[in-house]
C-alpha positions in Angstrom: -59.5 -137.4 -49.1 -57.2 -138.7 -46.4 -60.0 -140.8 -44.8 -60.8 -142.4 -48.2 -57.2 -143.2 -48.8 -57.0 -144.9 -45.3 -60.1 -146.9 -45.9 -58.9 -148.1 -49.3 -55.5 -149.0 -48.0 -57.0 -150.9 -45.0 -59.2 -152.9 -47.3 -56.2 -153.7 -49.6 -54.1 -154.8 -46.6 -57.0 -157.0 -45.3 -57.1 -158.7 -48.7 -53.3 -159.2 -48.8 -53.4 -160.9 -45.4 -56.4 -163.0 -46.4 -54.8 -164.2 -49.7 -51.4 -164.9 -48.2 -52.9 -167.0 -45.4 -55.2 -169.0 -47.7 -54.2 -172.3 -49.1 -55.9 -174.2 -52.0 -55.4 -177.1 -54.4 -55.7 -177.1 -58.2 -56.7 -180.4 -59.7 -56.3 -181.2 -63.4 -57.2 -184.4 -65.4 -55.4 -185.1 -68.7 -56.4 -187.7 -71.2 -53.2 -188.0 -73.2 -52.0 -184.5 -73.8 -55.5 -183.0 -73.7 -56.8 -181.2 -70.6 -60.2 -182.7 -69.9 -61.2 -181.0 -66.6 -59.7 -178.4 -64.3 -61.0 -177.8 -60.7 -60.1 -175.7 -57.7 -62.5 -176.6 -55.0 -63.8 -180.1 -55.9 -62.7 -183.3 -57.5 -62.1 -183.3 -61.3 -64.3 -185.2 -63.6 -62.7 -188.0 -65.6 -63.0 -188.7 -69.3 -64.4 -192.2 -68.6 -61.4 -194.1 -69.9 -60.7 -195.6 -66.4 -64.2 -197.1 -66.3 -63.6 -199.2 -69.3 -62.4 -202.6 -68.0 -60.4 -205.1 -70.0 -61.9 -208.5 -70.6 -61.0 -211.4 -68.4 -58.6 -213.0 -70.9 -56.5 -209.8 -71.2 -55.9 -209.5 -67.4 -53.2 -212.2 -67.5 -51.2 -210.4 -70.1 -49.2 -207.3 -69.4 -51.5 -204.4 -69.0 -50.8 -201.2 -70.8 -50.3 -198.0 -69.0 -53.4 -195.8 -68.9 -53.4 -192.7 -71.1 -55.1 -190.7 -68.4 -53.2 -188.8 -65.7 -54.2 -186.6 -62.8 -52.1 -183.7 -61.6 -52.5 -181.8 -58.4 -50.9 -178.5 -57.5 -51.0 -177.6 -53.8 -50.5 -173.9 -52.8 -49.8 -173.6 -49.1 -50.6 -170.4 -47.2 -48.8 -169.0 -44.2 -49.3 -170.8 -40.9 -47.1 -168.5 -38.8 -49.5 -165.5 -38.5 -50.6 -166.3 -35.0 -48.0 -166.3 -32.3 -48.8 -168.1 -29.0 -48.7 -166.4 -25.6 -46.0 -168.8 -24.4 -43.5 -167.8 -27.1 -43.4 -164.2 -25.7 -40.8 -163.1 -23.3 -41.7 -162.2 -19.7 -41.7 -158.5 -20.3 -43.9 -158.9 -23.4 -46.3 -161.1 -21.4 -46.5 -158.6 -18.6 -47.2 -155.8 -21.1 -50.0 -157.8 -22.9 -51.6 -158.8 -19.6 -51.6 -155.2 -18.2 -52.8 -153.8 -21.6 -55.7 -156.2 -21.7 -56.7 -155.6 -18.1 -56.7 -151.8 -18.5 -58.5 -152.0 -21.8 -61.3 -154.2 -20.4 -61.7 -151.9 -17.4 -61.8 -148.8 -19.6 -65.3 -149.7 -20.9 -66.9 -150.7 -17.6 -70.0 -148.7 -17.0 -71.2 -147.1 -13.7 -73.8 -149.0 -11.7 -76.0 -145.9 -11.4 -76.2 -142.6 -13.0 -74.6 -140.1 -10.6 -75.8 -136.5 -10.8 -73.4 -134.3 -8.9 -75.7 -131.2 -8.6 -79.0 -132.9 -7.5 -78.7 -131.6 -3.9 -78.4 -127.9 -5.0 -81.3 -125.7 -5.9 -81.1 -123.6 -9.1 -80.4 -119.9 -8.7 -83.3 -117.4 -8.3 -84.3 -115.6 -11.5 -84.1 -111.9 -10.9 -84.7 -110.6 -14.4 -85.7 -112.3 -17.6 -82.5 -112.7 -19.6 -84.3 -112.6 -23.0 -85.9 -109.3 -22.3 -82.6 -108.0 -20.8 -80.7 -108.7 -24.0 -83.6 -108.2 -26.3 -83.3 -111.6 -28.0 -86.7 -113.0 -28.9 -87.5 -116.4 -30.5 -89.9 -116.0 -33.4 
């Protein structure tokens, strides 16, 4: 039960870190007071009112304000999750360097497989141990 709780809490903590560090933009296109399109990851589609151009004679007169509007909501994530090595004090840098060095050397393998008893011969068998203790494999 304890292992399951630890796994669930680790997954939840990972999601919390991921969602607090993530930033995204919400785009909305309104035509008047009506929401036409809403988008999170791409550009919003327009209602087509901007594509309608006024005739040449009306360009000289005062142009009316467009009824369409675009709104953009930007949600910024955290940027200070990663601290650089230069911001640490001398004692912290020394600790990190020694920890990394010892951790890397912890997993170095041996060049050859060393068998410490290869020069010694096994002891002589005086009696059969299975018969002595009367334990037979069936």
